[in-house]
N, C-alpha and C positions, 0 to 999 in steps of 0.2 A: 686360602682361596686356590692357589696354584696346586696344592696337594690334593684338594677335592676334585679339581679338573682332571688331574692325572689319574686319580682313582676311578673317576667316571669313564675316562677313555679306556682304561684297562678292563673294566667290567664289560663295556660295550664290545671291546675287541674279543675278549675271551668268550662272550656269548655268541658272537659270530662264528668263532672257531668251533665251539661245541655244537652249534646248530648244523653247520656244514659238515662236521665230522660224523654225523649220524649215519652216513653211507658206509657200506661194507667193502672190503677189499675183494677183488675178483680172484686174484691169486698172488703169489709172492712177487711177481714182476709187474703187475698191473692193478691200478686202483679204479674204483668207481665211486665218485663223490658227488655231493650236491653243494653248489656254491651260490649263496644268496648275495644280493647286492641292492642298494638303494641309493639313488642320486636325486638330490633336490636342487633344481635349477631356478635362478632368479635373473630375469632379463632386466638390466638397469636402464638401458637406452638402446638406440638403434645400432650402436657399435660395441657395447660391452655386456657380457653376461658372466655371472659367477655361479658356482655350484659346489655342493658338498657331497662327497662320496663316502660310502661305507660298504665294504665288500669283503668276502672271504676268498682266498686263493692260495695256490701253492707255487712258489717261485723256484725254478731251477732245481727241482727235486728236494727242496727244503720242507720242513714240517708245515702242515696247514696253518695259515696265518691270517690275521685281519689287517686290512689296509683302510685308513681313514684320513680324510683331509680335504681342504678346499682347493679350488682352481679359479682362475680368471681367464676369460676368453675375449679376444678382440676379433671383430668381424670386418669384412668388406661389405659393401651393399649387396642385397640379394640379386641373384641373376634371374631374369624372367624365365629363361629356358629351364634352369634347374628347378625353379619354383613350380613349374607346370608338372614336373614328375614327382615332386615331394609335397604336394598341396595337402595331403591327408596325414602327413607326419607332423606330430606336435613339436618336434625339435626344430626351433627356428634357426639353428646353425646349418641345417642341411641345405637350404637354398643359397648359401654363401659360397662363392667360388673358393675363397681362401679364409681359413680360420687359424689364428694363432692362440696358443694356450700356455700358461705357466701355472704351476701348482706345487703343493707340498703334500706328502703322504707320510703318516706315521704307521710303520709296519711292525706288528708285534705278534708273538705267539707264546704260549706257555713254555717256561723253562728255557728261554733263549733271549739274547740281547735284542733290543728293538733296532730297527733300521730307520734312519731319517732319509727320505727320498725327495729330491726335487725333480719336477717334470718340466720338459720343454717339448711342445707338440706343435706341429704344423700339419693341417689337413687341407687337401684339395678335393673339391667336389666337381663332378662332371655329369652333364646330361648325356644319355646314350639313346640310341634308337629304340623304338618299340616300347617306350616308357621306362626303360631301365635307368638306374642311377648308380654311378660309380664313385666311391670315395677312396682316397689314398692318404692314410694317416701315417705320418713320420714322427716317432716318439723317442725321446732320449730320457732314460732314467738315470739319475745321478745319485748314488747310494753311499751313505756313511754308516758303518756298523762297527762298533768297538774301535773307533778311530781309524778304520781302514776304508779307503775310497775305492769303489768299483763303479762301472757304468755298463749300460747296455743300450742297443739301438733296436727298435721294433718298427717294422714296416707292415701295416695292415691294409690289405686291399679288400674292399667290400662291394658286392654287387647286390642290389635289391630292386624290387619292383612292386608297385601297389596293385592289389587285386580287390575285387569287391564281391560280396554276396548280398544281393539286394542293396540296401542302403549302407551296409557296413563295409568299411575298407580296412584291409590288413596288409602287412608288408613283409613277406618272406625274404630272406637274404642268405647268402653264403659268403664266407670270408676266409682268407688265409693270412697268417702272420708269422714270419720268421723272426728270430731274435739273434742278434750278434752280442755275445756276452764277453766282457773284457777279461774276466779271470780265466776263461777257457781259450781265449784268443781265436774264436771261431763262431760260426753260426751254429749254435748248440741246441736251439729249441725251435720247433715248428708246431704251430697251433692251427687247426682247421675247425671252422665253425659252420653250423647251420641253425637258423633260428627264424623267428617271426615276431615283428613288432605289432602289438595289439593296442591301439588307442582306445581309451575309455573316457568319453566326455572331452572336455577342453583342457584338462590339467594332468591327466594320468595316462601313462603308457606302460604296458608290460612287455618284457622281452624274455620269453622262454627260449632256451637254446641248448644245443648239444655241442660239446667241444672235444676234439681228439687232440691231445697234446703229447708230444714226445720230446723228452729232455735227454740229450746225448753228452752233456758236459761231464757228468760223473759216470763211473762204471759200476754196475751195468746200466744200460739205458733205463730211463724211468718213464714209461708210457702211462698216461692217465686218460680215463674216460669220464667226462664231466657233464652232469646235467645242471644247468644254471637257470636262475630266475632273477631277473633284474626288474626293479620298480623305478620308473622315471617320473618325477614330479616337475611340472613346468608352471612357473608363475612369472609375473611381470610387473614392474613399477613404471614401465615406459608408457607414455601417452599414446593412445591409438590414433 
């Protein structure tokens, strides 16, 4: 049974890598890639939510890889002021002033050893003037690969605002995320994002985005231009 599960994870991981690797390189120093992602969320009650994530990405100039695993989130009560500016977002974590998260990710790529990653995340949400919403995500990645432990800290600031065209509401955003990486002993990565959340019905939200990421840990620098598409699914067992 365990062998079958591991084989299924490898097949899914390599499929993500092959799909996302269909993009072509711009030149020897810069890549243009497509990164797919799917997150399935399940709200358990007014305080807890779990989700499973499957995505493709490239870490610190490493080969394109797949990242899969579950997370558990703990909420505070929703803030009325934040809820007013996030009312059309399907993500019920957005109206919470403070969200804690812990999780596990299995990170794998062809012809390389897998990474076992533990996550510790704390996110603060703030209402801003003129309908803007600010989130400050503080994330620690604890990595074990080939018996070697490394860590990194990521601080992602996101500003978004809901707009409407007739009865449809969409949510454009911009974000910046610097990384401090332990093996390089410095802030070695900076990622800049621009995207738009597109709710569809009550359970589905798409997130097409552009990411400009520059890795300075290795020499030469490794700049990447990424087109991403994330699918978010939201379900609940909590009583209304």
